N, C-alpha and C positions, 0 to 999 in steps of 0.2 A: 216467704224466705224463712228458712230455719234459724233457731236461735243459736248463738255461739256455743252454749253448752251442749246442745244435742249434736251439733257438728263434731266437736271434740270427743264427745262420748262415743260416737260411731268410729272415730279414728283411733281411739286409745290403744287398742291391742296392736295394730299395725305401727303406730308411733312408737311404742315401747320397744319393738323389735328392729326399727329402722336404725342404721349406723348414723353417727354424727358426720356431717358433711365435710367439715375441716378440723380433724382431731388436733393438729398442732396449734390452731387458733383457739380451740376450746380449752385445751390444756394450759396454754399460756394465760389466758384471762382467768381461769380457775386458780392458777397459782397467784396472780396478782390479787384477786379477791381474797384468797386465803391469807395474804400477807397483811390485810386490814383487819382481819377478825382477831378477837381476843377470847380467851376461854371463859370470860365472864359475860359475854355479849349475849343479848336476846336478839335472835335474828328472825326475820320474816322474808320468806320468798313468795312473790306474786307471780302466778302463772307457772307453777312449778312443774306442770306436766306430769310425767311418771316419777318424779323425785329424784333423778339421777344426781343433779347437782346439789340438792339439799342433803341427800345422804352422803355424798362425797365430801361435803364441807362441814359435816356435823362435828367431826373430831376437833376442829378448830375454834368452835363456839361453845357457849355454855348451854343453849337451847335454840332449836330451830323449829319455827312454824312454817309449814309449807302449804300453801293455799293454791287452789285452781277452781275454776268454774265447773269443770267436768268431774262428775262423781266417779266415772270410770277411771279417769286419770288418778284421782285420789285414791281409789282402792288398789290400783297397781303400785302406786307410791307407798301404801302401808305395807304391802307384801315385801317391796323392795327393801324397805328400812328394817323390817323384821328379819329378813335373810341376812342382812349386813350386820345385824346387832346394834344398829344405831337407836339406842334407847332415848336419846335426847331430842328426837325429831317426831313431831306430831303433824298430822294432815288434816286440814279442814277444806270442805267445799265452800268456796267464797270468792267473789270478784273484788276487783279494786274498790268498787263503790260500797262494799259491805261495811256497815258502820262498826259491827264488832271488831274489825281489824284496827279501828282508830281509837278504841277505849283506852289502851295503855301503850304509849309510844315505844317503839323498839330502838335498840342501839344501831341496828343496821337493817335496812330493807333493800331487798335485791329484786330486780325484775329483768329477766334474760329473755331476749326474743319475744317481748311482749307489747311494747308501746305501740308498734306499727299495727297491731291488731285491734286497737281501741279506737272508737270513733271520735271521742272528744278527749284528745291528748291533754289539753290544758286542765280540763276538769279532773282527769285521772291524776295528774302530777300535783294539783292542789290537794287532793285527797291523799296522795302518798306523803306530801308534806306534813299532814296531820298525823301520819303513822311514825315519823321519825322524830326522835327526841332532839332538842337543841344541841348542836354539836355532834349529833349522830350522822350516819352515813347513808346515802342512796347510791347503789351500785347497779348499773344497768348496761344491757347490750341491745342495740337496736339496728336493724337493717334500715339503711338510709338511700336516698337517691344520690347518685353521683352527680357532680357538677356536668351540665349539659344534658342531664335526663338519663344516663346510665347506657347500658349495652343495648344492642337491638333485641337480645332475648328477653331482656327485662321489659323494654318498651312493648313488645309483642304480648308478653304476659299480662301487662296492665290493661291492654286492649281487650284481652280475652276474659279478664276477671269478672265483669258484670254478668256475662252468660254463665261462667263457671259457678258464680255465687247463686244465680237463679236456679240452677239444677242441682244445688247442693254439693258441689265439688270443690268449693273453696270458701274460706271464712272472709269476713270484712278485712281488708287490708288497705292501709294508707301510708305511704312512705313519705317522710319528711326529708328535707335537706338537713345536712349535719347542722348548718347555722341556725335552721328553725328549731331542730331538736334542742340545741344547746341554749337557745334563748328561752325556750319554754321551760326547761329545767331551772334556769337561773330566776325566771319570773316566778317560779314556785317556792322561792325561798332558799335556794341552795347555791353554793359556791363550787365550781367545778375544779377539782385539784388533780385529776388525771384523766387523760383522754387519748384514744388511739383507735385505728381501724383494724380489726382482727376478726376475719380476714379483711384484706384491702379491696377485694371485689366479689360482689357488690359491697360497698363500704358498710361494714357493721361496726358501728360506733360504740366503743366501751368507754363508759364514764363512771368516774367516782366523784361524788359530789357531797359536800358537807352542809348539813342544815345550819343556817345562820341563827 
């Protein structure tokens, strides 16, 4: 089975051109995230993809480090930042477990549409806890399972996933229930201060959590 980096490298160009599924929900959570940022903040985005969110939020922060496993995603992000004139954004190829990201804790760490793509969520959140300074923020958005297991479409997708992954058509995916996700975030040393589903179906949980 291919590595996650190779999968996203292959998908990068198509991913960069694909429209956002729910623009209203994206813009709302973007606005909520912006409201928490200060012009002096050092911000890290994990799983930044092609950098759209990092570049869009750059003006609200002091500096933004945008990281992703995929070298191709990172290269597209660099071009996007250059075209936008976002000089305070830098891109690095790195995963959540990269020790370099934990050397100097950030004021804000963001992870949008990432946690359900990681095999060991608890370990990832523990590592994220080391990236956020005490009193700093972890802001995330994660597709979750609805109570009762979700829609028929989602259940069929879950049944098809192992075969799709075997032939390289899908990455690793593990959906948590909202209660499981929030418990894991709190166990990693955070207190949740804002939460909501944007969009509501499937529930995509937006969380703002403060490092204790």
